[in-house]
N, C-alpha and C positions, 0 to 999 in steps of 0.2 A: 421474467424478472431480470433486470439489468444490474449486474454486479461489477463494482470496481474495487481494486485492491491498491492501496498505497503502501509502499515498503521503504524501509531504510536498511542499508546493509554496507558494511565496510569491506568484507571479504567475499560477499556474494552468497553466504550461507542462508540468510533470511530470504533473499530473492529466490534462490533455488527451492527453499522450503515452501514458500507460498505458491510457487508454480506447481510443485508436487501436490500440495493441498488442493489447489484449483482443479488440477486434473482429476483428483479423487472426487471432488464435488460433482464434476461433470459425469464421471463414470457411475457413481453410486446414487446420485440424487437428480441428475439431469440439469444441474445448475451450471450454466456457463458464465465464466468470468469474462466480461467484455473488455476490461482494461486492467492492466497491471502497470502502475506508474511509480516512479521514484518520488519520495517525499518532497524534494526540492522542486520538481516539476509541478506537483500538486499545489504547492504554495504559490507558484507563479500563476497557475490557472485560477486558484481560489477555491476554497471548500464550498462556498455558496454555489458557485457555478457547477462544481462536480455534483453536489447534492441535487441540483435541478435535473441532471442528466441520468442519474442512477437511482435504483430502488434500494440498494444495499451497499454499504461501504465497509470494507474490512481493512484493518491496519495491521501490518506485520513489521516488526523492527527488532534489530539486535540492539545491544548496548555495548559500550566500551568504557574502559576506565572504571569509574565509580558510578556506573549507571547512566553515563552520558549518551545522548543519541549519536548515531553514526553521521558522518559528514554529509551524506546525501539526504539526510532527514532533518538536519539542524534548521534549515530555513522554515520548514513547516512547523517544527516544534516551537520555534521562537516567534512565529508570526501571528498575526490576527486573522490569517487566512480563513 
């Protein structure tokens, strides 16, 4: 199974968290995350393209202010990607 994770993080906490979770998936379930990518990069690539390449997509993001997405996730959050 090919797994991709898209993340958004201001301070790096969400990114570190998903990397830790991905390591746990590999150790306990044998599931290897093939790609961990910032939300802005995923928006540039396009979700349709990503969906064609992977069997499973997980999204991990923090929020700021009143639930606003982090800077490196805004492009994906507001796009039609």
